Each structure stands twice: as C-alpha cells, then as structure tokens.
C-alpha positions in Angstrom: 49.0 44.2 41.1 49.9 43.2 38.0 51.0 44.2 35.1 51.0 43.2 30.9 54.1 44.2 29.1 54.7 44.4 25.0 58.6 43.1 24.2 60.3 45.5 22.3 63.2 44.9 20.1 65.3 42.3 20.4 67.3 43.3 24.2 66.5 40.1 25.7 66.7 37.7 22.7 66.5 34.8 23.0 64.4 34.9 26.5 62.0 37.5 24.8 61.3 38.7 21.1 59.3 41.6 19.7 55.8 41.0 19.9 55.8 38.9 23.4 54.4 39.7 26.3 55.4 39.5 29.8 53.2 39.1 33.3 54.4 41.4 36.1 53.8 41.6 39.5 54.6 44.9 41.8 54.7 42.2 45.1 57.6 39.8 45.4 59.1 38.5 48.5 63.0 38.7 47.3 64.7 39.6 43.9 67.6 37.2 43.3 69.9 37.2 40.2 68.6 36.2 37.4 65.3 37.3 37.6 63.6 39.1 34.6 61.7 43.0 35.6 60.5 45.7 34.0 61.5 48.9 35.5 61.2 52.7 34.3 64.8 54.2 33.9 65.0 57.9 33.5 67.3 58.1 30.0 65.5 55.1 28.1 62.3 55.0 29.4 60.4 51.3 30.0 62.5 48.4 29.9 62.6 45.1 30.7 66.0 42.6 31.6 67.8 40.4 33.6 69.2 41.0 37.4 72.9 40.2 37.3 73.8 42.0 40.9 72.5 43.4 44.2 74.3 46.0 46.4 74.0 45.5 50.1 72.0 49.1 49.8 69.2 46.8 47.6 70.3 48.9 44.1 70.5 46.9 40.9 72.5 46.0 38.2 70.6 45.2 35.7 71.5 43.7 31.7 70.1 42.5 28.3 71.1 39.2 27.2 71.7 40.3 23.2 74.2 43.2 22.0 71.3 45.0 20.7 71.2 45.4 24.7 71.7 49.1 26.5 74.4 47.8 28.4 74.7 47.8 32.3 77.0 50.5 32.1 74.6 52.4 30.3 71.8 51.9 32.6 73.6 52.4 35.8 72.4 50.6 39.3 68.2 50.7 40.1 66.9 51.6 42.8 64.1 49.0 44.1 61.3 52.3 43.8 61.9 52.6 40.4 60.6 48.9 39.3 57.1 48.4 37.7 57.4 44.7 38.2 59.0 41.4 38.7 57.7 39.2 35.9 56.2 36.3 36.4 56.1 34.9 33.3 55.8 35.3 29.2 53.3 35.2 26.0 54.7 34.5 23.2 53.8 35.9 19.9 
C-alpha cells in the first residue's frame, strides 16, 4: 500500500521543505539507518523523521535534521507497528 503525505514545517530541512510531498510504501524488506519514514506518535501526531538507530528488538530511534525538529529523546523509541511507511521519493513543491 502506498501513501502520499504533505510535509509541514522545517524539521527535515534541507532534505524536505514545508509544502513538499513524500510517497511512502508500507511494504518494505528492511529498514536501515538513514532511511526516511513517516510514523504516528501518540503525542506529536504524524511525523517524518530519519532512522538514527535500530534496537535489537526492532524499535527505532528517529531524528530530524533541523533545530526546529522534535528531538529523538522527546520522541522516544518507536515501534515498527507505528510506521505509516518508508519514504520512496519526494516531490518538491
């Protein structure tokens, strides 16, 4: 299943800017450090972040690329079932 999400804010700038779109896929073989993912967070809603670490349990530590981003400590470890998709490509506004 594919998804299209509009980027809001500058937490992933310069990789992504407000108004850009990302196309995601929920089916993927493997996640790796550096991959961009869209996920749902209980406190912050839907976010786009980069994988910074993968625990042996499969949980993910995610991070933004800008000071405007919620930091990885605030996000905490994210379970794979909270992922909405792996970003396949971006569409610039």
